[in-house]
C-alpha positions in Angstrom: 5.3 -9.8 6.2 6.0 -10.8 2.6 7.2 -8.4 -0.1 5.9 -8.2 -3.6 8.6 -8.0 -6.3 9.3 -4.8 -8.2 7.6 -6.2 -11.3 4.3 -8.1 -11.3 2.8 -8.5 -14.7 1.2 -11.5 -16.5 4.7 -12.9 -17.1 5.6 -13.0 -13.4 2.1 -13.7 -11.9 2.3 -17.5 -11.8 5.7 -17.7 -10.3 4.9 -14.9 -7.8 1.7 -16.5 -6.7 3.5 -19.9 -6.3 6.1 -18.2 -4.1 3.5 -16.3 -2.1 1.4 -19.3 -1.6 4.3 -21.3 -0.1 5.4 -18.4 2.1 1.9 -17.5 3.3 1.2 -21.1 4.2 4.4 -21.2 6.3 3.5 -18.1 8.3 2.1 -18.4 11.7 -0.4 -16.0 13.3 -3.8 -14.8 12.3 -2.7 -12.1 9.9 -1.2 -12.6 6.4 0.4 -9.3 5.5 1.9 -8.4 2.1 4.0 -5.3 1.6 3.6 -3.8 -1.9 6.0 -0.9 -1.5 8.5 -2.3 -3.9 6.0 -2.8 -6.7 7.0 -0.5 -9.5 5.8 -2.1 -12.7 2.5 -4.1 -12.8 -0.7 -4.8 -14.7 -4.0 -6.3 -13.7 -2.3 -9.6 -13.0 -1.1 -8.0 -9.7 -4.7 -7.7 -8.7 -5.4 -11.3 -9.5 -2.4 -12.3 -7.4 -3.6 -10.2 -4.4 -7.2 -11.6 -4.8 -5.9 -15.1 -4.7 -3.9 -14.3 -1.6 -7.1 -13.0 0.0 -9.0 -16.2 -1.0 -6.2 -18.3 0.5 -6.3 -16.3 3.8 -10.0 -16.8 4.1 -9.7 -20.6 3.3 -7.0 -20.8 6.1 -9.1 -18.8 8.6 -6.8 -15.9 8.6 -7.0 -12.1 8.0 -5.3 -10.6 5.0 -3.9 -7.1 4.4 -1.8 -5.3 1.9 0.5 -2.5 3.1 1.7 0.3 0.8 -0.5 -0.4 -2.2 0.7 1.8 -5.0 -1.9 4.5 -5.9 -2.0 3.4 -9.5 -2.8 -0.2 -8.5 -5.5 1.1 -6.1 -7.0 3.0 -8.9 -6.9 -0.1 -11.1 -8.7 -2.0 -8.4 -11.4 0.7 -8.4 -11.8 0.4 -12.2 -12.2 -3.4 -11.9 -14.6 -3.1 -9.0 -12.4 -5.1 -6.6 -11.1 -2.3 -4.3 -13.3 -3.4 -1.5 -12.1 -6.9 -1.6 -8.4 -6.1 -1.2 -8.0 -5.0 2.4 -5.4 -2.2 2.6 -3.6 -1.6 5.9 -4.0 1.9 7.3 -1.2 4.3 6.7 1.5 4.0 9.3 0.3 0.5 10.2 
């Protein structure tokens, strides 16, 4: 499981995505899991990063899930119409 940083805005998006891409590629197993519990400050760039991780998982033939998505980010995903694309792990998973 990979952890998102506490801040993920347009300033951090490229570096965060680069780090996640390298780490996700190195992970074995069929599930790529990202923990967003540490995410405190973010903008719509956080959604773009998660959507790219989902795209990479599909390209690599793996499943992708996000655990502990902050409610404000989930609401932002709804506004942008991408909530159904970012698979959120069930509570307690």
